[in-house]
N, C-alpha and C positions, 0 to 999 in steps of 0.2 A: 504494500500500500504506500502511496506517495505522501510525503510530508508537505502538504500544501501551504502551511503557514510558518515554516521555518524562515529564518532571516534571509537566506539566499534562495528560497524556493521560488521557482518560476510558476506563476499562476496563469500566464497567457503564452500561447505559442509565438506570439509576436511581441516585441518590446518597443516597437515604434510604428507610427502611421502618420498620415496627414489628415487633420481634422479642420474642415472649413478653410483650407489653404495653408494651415500652420503645421509644420512638422512637430510632432510630439513624440517623446520617447521616455522610457523608464529603465533604469539600470538593470533591475532584476525582474522586469515583467510583472509588476504588482498590479492587480486589477483595480484596486481602489485609487491608486495613483493615476492610472490611465483614465478612469472615470472623471476624476477631478480636472485633468488637463483637457479632456474632450468637452466637458461642461464649460470650462473657461473659454475655449475656442468658440463654442456655440454662442456664449454670451457676447463675445466680441463681435461675431458675425451678425448677430441681431441688431447691433448698433453700428454696423459697417466699420468696425475698427480692426478687423483681422489683418489688414495690410500693414499695420504698425508693429506686428510681432514677427520676428524672424524665426524663432525656434523656442520650444519649451522642453526642458529636460528635467525629469524627476530623479534626483539622486537618492535611490532607495537606501543606500548605505548611510547617508547623512540625514535622511528623512526631510529633505527640503527640495523645493521645485525652483529651478533657475529659469527665468524668463529673459530672453534676449530680444532686444528691440531693433527695428530697422534703422532708427535715427535717435541718437542720444539727445538731440536738441529738443525732444518732446517733453523732457522732464519739467514738471511744474506747469504744464499747459492744461487746458480743459480736457483735451484728448487723453493726456496722461492720467488725470483725475478719474475720468470715466473708466479707463482700463483698470486702474487700481481698484475701483469699486467692484468691478466684475471679478477681479482676482480674489478679493476678500470674501465674496459670496460663494466662490467655487473651490478655492484651494486652501488646504489646511495651513501650510507653512511654505513661504516662498521668499526669494530675494527680489527686491524691487530697486533698481538702480544701485545695487550693492548693499542694500539695507534689508535685514531680515524682517519680514512682516508675518503676522498671523491672521488667518481668516477663519473660515468655518471649521467646526470640529470634525475630525475624521469620521466619515460615515454620516455626517449631518445633513 
């Protein structure tokens, strides 16, 4: 029997995909991490903000999601604020312009 919930257990056969035009990936193929990233991408797409995010990577080992932007000059703009609000609603723990942020509770 497989140990599905071990630290390095892979829960998905894929560890990366493209959601709403945004490449998203998770180090250990954790299903909860993938759900959070896909929900983030969907929230951005609903507001037509997906083009501002270059890549999203969930580091399963560190339990933090790294969000890479297409343009660093967005920091502090209304677009940046709207994207941060989406991240806080969908992702548990993430870096935002190099600062650790906390959003929804895992599984919330």
